N, C-alpha and C positions, 0 to 999 in steps of 0.2 A: 427852563422851568425854575421857579423860585420857591423854595421850600423852607419852612420853619419847623423846628422840633421843640416841643414844650413838655414839661412835666418831670424832667430829670434834674439832677444837680449839675449836669453838663459834662463836658469833656475837656481835658483828658479824664478818663474814668478814675474816680477815687472812692467809689462807694459800692455800687451794686451792679447786677447783671444788665440793667437797663442802660446804664452809662457805658458799660463795656460793649453792648451791641451797637449803640450810637457811634462809638469810637471806630467801629468797623464799617458801618453803613454810610455815614455821612461823607467821609473822604472818598469813598468809591463813587458816590453820586456826584461829587465835585469833579472827579476825573472824567465823568461822562458829560460834563458841560453844564451841570446845573449849579445854581447858586443856593447854598445851604447855610442856614443860620441855626444855632442852638442856643436857647436861653439857659443861662448858668447861674449857679449860686454866687452871689457877689463876694462872699468871704473865702471861696476856694478857687474861683476862676482866675486865670492870669489877668494882670492889670495892664491897661493901655499905657504906653510910654509916650512922652511928648516928642514931637518931631520938629527939631530946630530947622530953620530959625523961626518958623511960624508958631511953634509951640502948640500945634493942634494935635489932639490925640490920634494916634495911629490905630486903626481897627485891629483888634486882637484876633488872630486866626490860629487854627490848629489844622495842619495839613490842608489848607485852603478853605476850611470851614469857619465862618464868621461866628465868634463867640460874643453873645450879648449878656452882660452881667446885670442882674437885677437883685435888689434887696429882698428881704423876707423877714417875717417874725420868727426868730430862731427858737422854736420849741418843737417838741416831738410831733405835736398834732397840727401845728400851723405853718411850719416852714414851707412844705411843698404847696399847700393850698394857697398861701398868700403870694408866693412867687409865680405860680401858674396863673392866678387871677390877674396879676400885673402883666404877665406875658400875653394872656388872651386879650386883654384890653388894648395893649400895644399893637397887637396884630390887626385890630380893626382899622388902623390907619396905615398899615404897611402895604407894600406892593407885591407881597408873596402870593403865589398861586395856590399852594397847598399848605395848610396848617395841620401838623401831625402831632396829636397828643399821645402821651405814653402813660400807662398804668390807669387803674380804675378811678381813683379820686380825681386826678386831673382831667380825665375824659368827660366827666360831667360838665365841665366848662366849655366843651367844644361847641356849644350852641352860640357862644358869644361872637366869635369871628363870622359865623354864618349871618348874623345881622348885617354885617358889612359886605355880604356877598362872597365870602371866602369859601373855598372847598376845604372840607375837613376830613381827616382820617384819625381814628383812634386805635391804638394797639393795646390789647389786654395781655399782660405778661403773666398773670395769675389772679386767682380769686383772693385778693389781699384780705378781705374781711374774715377769711378763715384762719388767719394767723393768730396765734395765741397772744401776741404782744399787744393786741388792740383790746380796749375795753368796749362796753356796750355802745356808748355814744359814737366812738370812732367806727365801729363795725356798721352802725346804722348809716353813717355818712358814706362809707365805702360801698355798701349795698346800693345806696342811691347813685353812686358813681357807676356801678355796674349797669343799672337801669339806663343811665344816661349814655353809657358807651354803646348800648344796644339800640338806642333810639335817636340820638342827636347827630352823630357824624354822617357824612356821605358814605363812608365805608368803615366797617369795623374789622380789625385784624386780630387774630389770636395766634398764639405761638405753638399750640398743640392740637391734635385731633380730639383729645378729651375735652378741651375747652370749646372747640367747635360744636361738638355734640351737646355740651351743656347749654350753650346759647340757643341752639336750635330747639332743644326740648323745653327750655324755660320761656323763651321769648318768641318762638317760631320764627327765628331770625337766621338767615343765611349769612354767615360771616366767612372771611377769607383766612385760611390757615397758612401763615408764613412763619416758619420756625426761626429760631436763632441759628447762628452758624458758628463755624470754627475754622481757624487756620491750622494747617498741618506743619508743626514746627520741627526743627532738628533738636534732638535731645542735648542737654547741656551737662557739663561736669559738676563738680562740687566746690568750686573755688570760693563762693560766697557763703556756703552753708556753715562755715566756721563761726559766722556771726551768731548763729543759733545753737552752737555747740554740736553741730551735726557733721563734723569733718568725716567721720567714718561710721557713725551710729545709724543703724537701720531704723526706719520710722514709717508709721501710717499717717496719711495726710487727709485733712479736711480743709477746704477753702470755701468760705462764705462768711456772711455776717454772723456775729455772735449775738443773736437775738432769740427771743422766745419763739417757739414754733419751728425751730430747725432740728429738733431731736437731739440737742447737745447733752441734755441730762442723761438720756438713754445711752448715748455714746460713751460718756465719761464713766457711768456706772458699769457698763460692759467692759470697758478697757481696764478699769481699776480691779476688776475681779479676775483678770487674766494673769497667768504666770508667764511673763515675757520680759526680755531685755530690750525690746523695741520701745521707741518713743512714740508718742502721739502728738502730732503738730496741728495746732488750730491756727490757721492763717485767716485773719479777718478782724474787724473791729466791732464794737458794740453800738455805735451810733450814740443815741441819747440814753440808752438803757445801761448806765454804768452800774446800777444796783444788780442787774442780772449778771453782768460780767463778774462782779465780786462773788456772787453765788457760785458761778462756774469755777472760779479760782479756788474757792473753799472746797468744792467737790473734787477738784483735780488732785492727783497725786504728783509726786516728784518727777515722774516720767512724762508729764504733759507739758508741752512747750506752747506758750501763747506768743505767737509771732507778730501779732498786730496786723494792720493792713499792709499787705505786701504786693509789690508790683515789679515790673521790669525783670532784670536778670535773676534776681533772687527768687521770684515766683517761678520762673522758668526752671531753675535748678531744683526747687521743691517738687514740682511736678515730675521732672525727669528722673529723680532718684528715689521716689517713694516706693515702698514695697507694694502698696496698693492704695487706692483712694476710697474713702468711705463717705457716703452721702445719706445721712440718717433722717432728713426732713420728712415729716408725715404729710406735707402738702407742698406742691410746687406748680409752677407753670411749665417752663422748660429751662432748666438750670444751665447757665453759661459755664459754671465751674465744672459741672458734670461732663459737658462736651469737651472742655479743655483737657480734663484728665484723660479722656479717651483719646484725644488727639496726640497726647504724649505716649500713647501705648501703655497706659497704666491699667491694670486690672481694677475693676470697679465693683464695690459692694454697696448696694443702694436699697433704700426702703422700697417695699413692694407696693407702689402706687402707679396708676395709669400713666402719668407723664414720664416717669422713669422707665417703665416698660416700653413706652413708645420710642424712647431714645436708645435704650440698651438692647432691646429685643432679647436674644439669647446670647449676647456678647458679654454678659456680666453675671453677677450673682445678687441675690435678693434676700431680705429678711423682713418679717412682719413689722410694720411701724410700731415703735414703742416697746418691742419685745427684747428686753435686756438679755435674757438667756440665749435667745436665738442669735442675736447679734454677736454675743461672746463666742458662741460655737462657730459661727461663720468666720469671724476674724481669726480664731485659732486655727481653723482648717486652712485658710489662705496663707497664713504665716508658715505653715508646714509644707506648702506645695509650690515651690519655686517654678517648676515647669508648667503647672496649671496657671499660675499668675501670668507667666510670659505668654502662653498660648492665648489666653483670653484677652490680654492687653493688646496683642497684635491684631486679633479679630476686631476689637473695639476701634483701633486706629483706622483700619481699612474701612470699617462701616461708616464712621463719621466723615471720612474723606470723600466718600461717594454721596452721602445723603445730606450733609450739612455744610456745603460749600458756600462761603460768603458771597462769592461772585454770582452764583445762581440765585441766591436769596435776594440780592439787590436787583437782579433781573426782574423778579416777581414784584418787588416793591415799586420799581420804576414803572412797570406796566400797569400796576394798580393806580398810580397817580395819573397816568395818561387816560385810563378808562374813567376815572372819577371826573376829570376835567371835561372829557367828551360828554358825559352824562349831564354835567352841570350846564354846558352850553346848549344842550337840547332842551333841558328843563330848568330854566333859570329860577333861582329862589325868589 
């Protein structure tokens, strides 16, 4: 089977949960004998090297996955749209069997490869139009993408049961629920934490983008009002919204560490040694960072929204989204209860190891592709 992935910035993951999920899914599909290509942002993807003596470019791969670099108009509103449009047009002339779009906006363009007889799949990772970072025009476009995700692809995938119910109620559309997954890692020491001044300092951890709609203002206000010697580590970057990052830095006190985008061993150490993980976003699809924190056995304090409840169940703690005082009380309680944190963290680790295994998730994705191709052969477009 030949598969193309569209709509992300590509792999290796350098931005969001979508890229992180593709980094897990695509190499597993390659190991199963499929050819997989991922369209990537030209300015961040690895560059092909010349192959002497012919000096022809060598295809760039990541763990067997072919990386296809494409340019884009690099603005907050146009980067993903322009790159996905070029990707979709390119797929009309490809020999791929499945063209898989990711996220609401890109999914609207899934009708383009279908003109060339391609089978298409779209995965909705969240209702992006609900995010506070988007203005009226962008929200309108994203809502149009949602409609397209429900009507254009041969199959629509969502990452949570709450999203599945949403699509059924709004569009009378049966979609497939295939969640994100997680690996179960070995906890790491503190060798690299000195880079952040955390050789021995206890800290609370947040890992995700520093963008509007993630509940960061609520988190900082709650933390600032606490009497604690703990640090708060914010691991993530702001993308295009540098003005918002400056607002956060002005709001933050001296005990808040802005770690920037973190990956590899340093991220592993951050997860392994945090007192607990806090996830304050008032809306989500299914958060990769939440799953990762649980996989490291971290106790989790999350906003009380259906997608978080779906993942955490009774294996973590909750607060009302946007409620600064409740968040403060919850964090204070957890900092004073080491045994409680350890117990809940172990429960969380066991839970995700059973329910969010990447190999089982790829089983479902592979079977979906097979079913889509069978339906297309029976009912040609």
